[in-house]
C-alpha positions in Angstrom: 44.0 -19.2 19.7 40.7 -17.3 18.8 38.4 -17.3 21.5 34.7 -18.3 21.1 32.7 -14.8 20.7 28.7 -14.6 22.1 26.5 -14.1 19.2 23.0 -12.9 19.9 21.1 -14.6 17.4 17.9 -12.5 16.1 15.0 -14.3 16.6 11.3 -14.9 14.8 8.3 -16.1 16.7 7.3 -19.6 16.3 3.7 -18.5 14.8 5.3 -16.8 12.0 8.0 -19.6 11.4 5.3 -22.0 11.2 3.4 -19.7 8.7 6.5 -19.5 6.6 6.8 -23.2 6.7 3.5 -23.8 5.4 4.1 -21.8 2.7 7.3 -23.5 1.5 5.6 -26.8 1.9 2.9 -25.5 -0.5 5.4 -24.4 -2.8 7.1 -27.2 -3.1 3.6 -29.5 -3.5 2.6 -26.9 -6.4 6.2 -26.9 -7.9 5.9 -30.9 -8.0 2.4 -30.9 -9.4 2.9 -28.2 -12.5 5.9 -30.7 -13.6 3.2 -33.2 -14.6 0.9 -30.7 -15.8 0.9 -27.0 -16.5 -1.5 -24.7 -15.2 -1.4 -20.7 -15.5 -3.2 -20.4 -12.4 -0.8 -22.7 -10.5 2.3 -20.8 -12.2 1.1 -17.7 -10.8 0.4 -19.2 -7.2 4.3 -20.6 -7.2 5.4 -17.5 -8.2 3.5 -15.4 -5.5 5.0 -18.0 -2.6 8.5 -17.9 -4.0 9.6 -14.9 -2.1 8.5 -16.4 1.3 10.2 -19.9 0.4 13.5 -18.3 -0.6 13.5 -15.9 2.4 12.8 -19.1 4.6 15.5 -21.3 3.0 18.1 -18.4 3.7 17.0 -17.9 7.0 17.0 -21.5 8.1 20.6 -22.2 6.1 22.2 -19.5 8.3 20.7 -20.5 11.6 19.9 -24.2 11.8 22.2 -27.4 11.7 23.3 -28.6 8.3 26.0 -30.9 6.8 29.0 -28.8 6.0 32.5 -30.5 4.8 35.0 -28.2 7.1 37.8 -29.8 4.8 36.2 -27.9 2.0 35.5 -24.9 4.2 39.3 -24.7 4.8 40.6 -24.9 1.4 37.4 -22.7 -0.2 36.7 -19.9 2.1 34.0 -18.5 -0.3 32.3 -21.5 -0.9 29.3 -21.1 1.7 28.2 -17.5 1.9 26.3 -18.1 4.6 27.4 -20.8 7.3 25.4 -22.0 10.0 25.4 -20.4 13.2 24.7 -23.4 15.0 27.7 -25.6 13.4 30.0 -22.9 13.6 29.7 -22.5 17.5 30.0 -26.4 17.3 33.1 -26.3 15.7 34.5 -23.6 18.0 33.7 -25.8 20.8 35.3 -29.4 19.3 38.8 -29.4 21.0 40.1 -31.7 18.3 39.5 -29.0 15.6 43.1 -27.0 14.8 43.5 -23.4 15.6 43.3 -22.6 12.0 39.9 -24.0 11.5 38.6 -22.4 14.6 39.9 -19.1 13.4 38.0 -19.5 10.3 34.9 -20.4 12.1 35.2 -17.4 14.5 35.7 -15.1 10.9 32.5 -16.7 9.5 30.3 -16.2 12.5 31.1 -12.7 12.6 30.1 -12.6 8.8 27.0 -14.8 9.2 25.8 -12.8 12.2 26.0 -9.8 10.2 23.9 -11.2 7.7 21.1 -12.4 10.2 19.3 -9.1 11.0 18.7 -8.6 6.8 17.6 -12.2 6.7 15.2 -11.9 9.2 13.6 -8.7 7.9 13.3 -10.1 4.3 11.5 -13.4 6.2 9.2 -11.3 8.0 8.5 -9.0 5.0 7.6 -11.7 2.9 5.0 -12.9 5.1 3.0 -9.4 5.0 0.2 -9.8 2.7 0.3 -7.7 -0.4 -2.0 -4.6 -0.1 -4.9 -5.2 -2.5 -5.1 -1.2 -3.4 -1.1 -0.8 -3.7 -1.4 -0.6 -7.5 -4.1 2.3 -7.5 -3.5 6.0 -7.9 -4.3 7.8 -4.3 -5.7 10.7 -2.9 -3.7 12.6 -0.2 -5.5 15.0 2.1 -4.0 17.5 4.4 -5.4 19.1 7.4 -4.1 21.2 10.2 -4.7 19.6 13.7 -3.5 21.3 17.1 -1.5 24.2 17.3 -3.8 27.2 15.7 -2.5 29.2 12.9 0.9 27.6 12.8 -0.7 24.2 12.1 -2.4 25.7 9.0 1.2 27.1 7.9 2.8 23.6 8.7 0.0 22.0 6.5 0.7 24.3 3.9 4.4 23.4 4.1 3.8 19.6 3.9 1.5 20.2 0.7 4.3 21.8 -1.1 6.4 19.1 0.0 4.6 16.3 -1.4 3.8 18.4 -4.8 7.7 18.5 -5.1 8.2 15.0 -4.3 5.7 14.2 -6.8 7.4 16.4 -9.6 10.9 14.6 -8.6 9.4 11.3 -9.5 7.2 12.3 -12.5 4.2 11.6 -10.7 1.0 13.5 -12.5 -0.7 15.5 -9.7 -3.7 17.6 -9.5 -4.7 19.8 -6.5 -8.3 19.0 -6.5 -9.1 21.1 -3.3 -7.5 23.9 -1.5 -9.0 25.6 1.6 -7.3 28.6 3.0 -8.0 29.7 6.4 -10.2 33.0 6.9 -7.1 34.6 8.4 -5.3 33.8 5.3 -8.0 35.3 2.9 -8.2 38.3 5.0 -4.7 39.3 5.6 -2.9 38.7 2.1 -0.6 41.3 3.2 0.8 39.1 6.3 3.3 36.7 5.2 2.7 34.7 8.3 -0.9 33.7 7.2 -0.3 33.7 3.7 -0.1 29.9 3.3 -2.1 29.0 6.2 -4.5 26.4 4.9 -7.5 24.2 6.4 -7.6 21.4 3.9 -5.9 20.4 0.9 -6.3 17.3 -1.5 -4.1 16.3 -3.7 -4.9 13.5 -6.6 -2.0 11.3 -7.4 -2.7 10.0 -11.0 -0.2 7.5 -11.3 -0.9 3.9 -11.0 0.8 2.3 -8.0 1.0 6.0 -6.1 -1.0 4.5 -3.2 1.7 2.0 -2.6 4.2 4.6 -2.5 2.6 7.2 -0.3 0.2 5.0 2.1 2.9 5.2 4.4 2.6 9.0 4.9 -0.7 8.7 6.6 -0.9 9.7 10.2 0.0 12.7 12.4 3.2 14.9 11.3 4.2 17.1 14.1 6.6 20.2 13.9 8.7 21.8 16.5 9.9 25.2 15.8 9.5 29.1 16.3 6.3 30.4 14.6 6.7 33.3 12.6 3.7 35.0 15.0 5.7 34.3 18.3 7.4 37.5 19.8 9.3 35.9 22.4 11.3 33.2 20.6 9.5 30.2 21.9 9.3 26.9 20.2 5.8 25.6 19.6 4.6 22.2 18.7 2.1 21.7 16.1 0.8 18.8 14.0 -1.3 18.2 10.9 -2.6 15.0 9.6 -2.4 13.1 6.3 -4.7 10.7 5.2 -3.9 8.8 2.1 -6.8 6.8 0.4 -6.7 4.7 -3.0 -8.1 6.3 -6.0 -10.5 4.2 -8.2 -10.7 5.1 -11.9 -14.0 6.5 -12.6 -16.4 5.8 -15.6 -16.7 7.9 -18.8 -17.2 11.6 -18.6 -20.3 11.9 -20.0 -22.1 9.5 -17.5 -24.0 7.4 -19.9 -20.8 5.1 -20.7 -21.2 4.7 -24.2 -19.8 1.9 -26.6 -16.1 1.9 -25.5 -17.2 1.7 -21.6 -19.7 -0.9 -22.5 -16.7 -3.3 -23.9 -14.3 -2.1 -21.5 -14.1 -4.9 -18.5 -12.5 -2.1 -16.2 -15.4 0.2 -16.9 -18.2 0.6 -14.2 -20.7 0.0 -17.2 -19.2 -3.4 -18.3 -21.8 -6.3 -17.9 -20.6 -9.7 -19.4 -23.7 -11.0 -21.2 -23.4 -14.4 -19.3 -23.9 -12.5 -16.3 -27.6 -11.5 -17.2 -30.6 -13.6 -17.8 -32.9 -12.5 -20.1 -36.8 -13.2 -20.1 -39.3 -12.5 -23.0 -42.9 -11.7 -22.2 -46.1 -10.1 -23.1 -46.6 -6.6 -21.9 -49.2 -6.1 -19.1 -51.5 -3.1 -18.5 -53.2 -0.8 -20.6 -52.1 -0.2 -23.9 -54.7 -1.8 -26.3 -54.7 -4.9 -28.2 -50.8 -5.1 -28.6 -50.6 -5.8 -25.0 -51.9 -9.1 -24.7 -51.0 -10.6 -28.2 -47.1 -9.7 -28.8 -44.1 -10.7 -26.9 -42.4 -7.4 -26.4 -41.9 -7.0 -22.5 -38.0 -7.5 -21.7 -37.1 -8.3 -18.1 -33.0 -8.5 -17.4 -31.8 -10.0 -14.2 -28.1 -9.3 -13.3 -27.3 -12.8 -11.5 -24.5 -11.5 -9.4 -25.9 -8.7 -7.9 -29.5 -9.7 -8.1 -30.6 -6.3 -9.9 -33.6 -6.7 -12.1 -35.1 -4.5 -14.9 -38.3 -4.9 -16.6 -39.1 -2.6 -19.5 -42.4 -2.8 -21.8 -42.9 0.9 -22.4 -42.1 0.2 -26.4 -44.1 -1.8 -28.9 -40.8 -3.1 -30.3 -39.0 -5.9 -28.3 -35.8 -4.4 -29.6 -36.4 -1.2 -28.4 -37.4 -2.5 -24.9 -34.1 -4.5 -25.0 -32.1 -1.5 -25.3 -33.9 0.7 -22.7 -33.6 -2.4 -20.3 -29.5 -2.8 -20.9 -29.3 1.0 -20.4 -31.1 1.1 -17.1 -29.3 -2.3 -15.8 -25.9 -0.9 -16.5 -26.7 2.4 -14.8 -28.0 0.4 -12.1 -24.8 -2.0 -11.9 -22.4 0.8 -12.2 -24.0 2.9 -9.3 -23.8 -0.5 -7.2 -20.1 -0.6 -8.2 -19.4 2.9 -7.3 -21.2 2.6 -3.8 -19.1 -0.4 -3.1 -16.0 1.4 -3.6 -17.4 4.5 -1.5 -18.0 1.8 1.2 -14.3 0.4 0.9 -12.9 3.9 0.9 -15.0 5.1 4.3 -14.0 1.8 5.5 -10.4 2.8 5.1 -10.8 6.2 6.3 -11.8 5.0 9.7 -9.0 2.8 9.9 -6.5 5.7 9.1 -5.9 8.5 11.8 -7.8 11.5 11.3 -8.0 15.0 12.9 -10.3 14.6 15.6 -8.4 11.9 16.7 -4.9 13.0 16.6 -2.9 12.2 19.7 0.8 11.5 20.7 0.4 7.8 20.0 -0.4 8.3 16.3 2.3 10.4 15.2 4.3 9.0 12.4 7.1 11.9 12.0 8.3 14.8 13.8 10.2 18.4 11.8 12.3 19.8 14.3 13.5 23.1 12.7 16.0 24.1 15.6 18.1 20.8 15.0 17.3 20.7 11.3 15.8 17.2 11.9 13.3 14.9 10.9 12.6 11.7 12.8 10.2 8.9 11.7 8.9 7.3 14.8 7.9 3.9 13.2 11.4 3.1 11.7 13.4 5.2 14.3 15.1 6.7 11.0 16.5 10.3 11.3 18.0 12.6 8.8 19.5 15.9 9.6 18.6 17.6 6.4 15.2 19.1 6.8 15.5 21.4 4.2 16.1 18.6 1.7 12.9 16.9 3.2 10.8 19.7 2.7 11.9 20.1 -0.9 10.7 16.4 -1.5 14.1 15.5 -2.3 16.3 12.2 -1.7 16.3 12.6 2.2 12.5 12.5 2.0 12.8 8.8 -0.1 15.2 7.7 2.7 12.8 8.5 5.5 9.6 7.0 3.5 11.7 3.7 2.5 12.4 3.2 6.3 
């Protein structure tokens, strides 16, 4: 007779479970609402809530008591892909059940228990808010940290690793900045300093690159015998990687142009409904024309409270055109400054060179053991060469 086996069921905090149930309740409410009156915004919201609703349903199906037909379970063993752990355990404890049914329950407990960790991970992941910048291109900055010249050499290794990764995934990338160390510049004949860098910045132009590479931000640590080490001792050095979303800029001419004025994604685009226009008589010196002609134009961009008033020309048409030109430039500047403020906030939230410490490290590259370990996920691969070449092993570590 099969014996009851203890199963350690993974648990989720009551606060997260409550949040998931609230989302599922909202999903059900909107689903009923859209049956009577279709609305595109409601449909979009339902789509956003669906992953959490499905993940919660899968989790609760596997962990809570339901109404199962045990006779059907006996005859159609594959009918219930994820039986309730609680129900199966109750079944094992019921002495009225025969040995065959208890054996089926024991097998089903093993199968369902093996699925619980993945179901829990799916539920927890569905509750993580999407990154608002995940769809953007990104800037990836590499700087050496502690470790002297060896840290600069390792920073060069990371630069080539990310360039190879982008090439393998067909991500368009450009090297925006590359600062070599003084030693590297003055000692070109020394291979140990040839690739030593102080700062490198890559611009990965592919939309969605930030969502892929943001996990690389942090301190990367290397353990190896430096080329400059004469006694064969292993040194530990580090480099920091900073990943920032890159925002599309305006036209290269700096003046916008008609195309930029009509493009909603341009800094220079301003809907006419956002601007209040006031026509008035010009003031100040200018002769008889000043007080008799309504040629002065004042534009107010209501979302930003930006005001531009132009009265230089005698023609209202020319003043209006000039006012729009100035208004577009001012609003575009405000938008750029807002992006810079957001990037500055992100920069503060991500580890920098000045704050590098043991608690900030995300990955260790061990040359002696040919091992790469990610300290956040615990993932370890013993294929250092493939990681540094931007190969599939790097994908495996990043996805962990």
